[in-house]
N, C-alpha and C positions, 0 to 999 in steps of 0.2 A: 698411286702417287698420293702422298700425304699433303694435306693443306695446312697442317700444324707447323708454325714456324719453329725452326731449330731452337731458338732462344726460349720458347715456351716449354720445351721438354727438359730443360735443365732443372736440377733440384733446387738451386737457389742462385740468385744473382750475386756477383762479386760485390764486396763492399768498397766504397771509396774511402779515402783516409778519414774524412769527417764522419762517415757512417760507423767506422770502427770505434770511435770514441763514444758515439751514441749507443752502440751495442754494449760496450763495457758498462756504461752508466745504467742502461736498461736492465742488464743482468743483475747488477748489484741492487738496484732499486727494487726489482721484482723479488729477489730473495728476501730483502728486508720486509717488504709488504706481505709476502706470503708467510714469513716466520712470525710476524708481529702478533697475529692472533694466538699462536701457541705460547709465546712469551707472556703476553698479557694474561691469558687464561691460566697458565701455570702459576704465575705470581699471585693472581687473584684467588686461586685455590689455597694458597698458603694463608692469606688473610682471612679467608672464610672457610677454614679447615673443617670445623664441626658441621657447618651447613652442607658442605660438599660431601662429607662422609655420610651424612644422613641421607642425602639425595641418592648417592650411589647405592646405599643399602636398600632404599625404597624400590629400586628397580632390579634388585637381586645381585648387584655387584658388591663383593666384600669390601668394606671400608678399609681393610688392611692393605688394599691395593693402591690407596690414594698416594702414598709416597712415590710409588713407581710411576703413577700417572703424572704427578708433578715433575719428577725427574725427566720423564719422556718429553713432556711439553717444553720445559725450560731448556734442558740440554740439547734437545733436537733443534729448537729454535736458534739457539746460539750457534750450533754447528752450521746451520744453513746460512745464518747471517754472515759469519766469518768465512764461509765456504770451506769448511774442513770436513772431510769424509762426507761430502754433500750427497753423493748418489746413495750411499747407505742410509744416511739420516732421512733423506727425502722418501726413500722407499719404505722405511719403517714408520715414518709419520703418516704416510698414505694409508698403510694398513691400520694404524691406530685410529685414523680419522674415519675410515670406513667402518671399523668395529664400533666406534662411538656413534656413528649414524644409525647403525642397526640396533644397538642396545638402547640408546637414549631418545632417538627421534623416529621411531617406526610406527607411531600412532597416526596413520594416514587419514583418520577421520578429523584430525585437528590441522587446519590449514597452516598454522604457525609451525607445527612439527614437520609438515611436508616441506616447507621452506627451509627449515633447519637441516633436514635430511639432504635436500638438494644442495644446500650450501656446502655441507660436508663432502658430498660427492664431487662437487666442482673443485673444492680445495684439494681433494685427493687426486683429481685429474691434473691439476697444476703441479702437485708434488711428483707425480709420475713423469710428467714432462721434464721436470728438473732432474729426476733420477736418470732419465734417458740422455739428457743433453749435458749434464754436469753444471758446475757452478759458474764457469766462465773465467775471463781473464783476471778480474779483480777478486781473487780468492786465495786462500791458503792452499787449496788443492793444486792450483796452477803454479803457485810459488814453489811448492815442494816437488813438483813434477820436473822442474828444471835441473 
């Protein structure tokens, strides 16, 4: 005989009407906050193009890839913010973020680089959750699904 209440074995509790609005707002806010780092970083690379290209070259990444990096960050961020092709964009940005962690932040003798590495891993985790769950109600994905 089990002592675990039936309600404890449910995957999730049903939302009340007020909670549904909170869920929509949290999904949208979460997407904006998660994508903001990519949008700001991508736009910053445009402004500091020469310095970014030099930094990439210093770690063995061809500077010729910088336009692709900028496009990935800016367009991926916009896709996530507006909720368009969110699962694909989140999955690709997660891979991009993990690659950046390994390439640019793998000097574990430097505490700042360890923190940057872990930040990237955490962001990739959030992006993978977004890829698994989708954009939510306030998104172009949901609008076009109807």
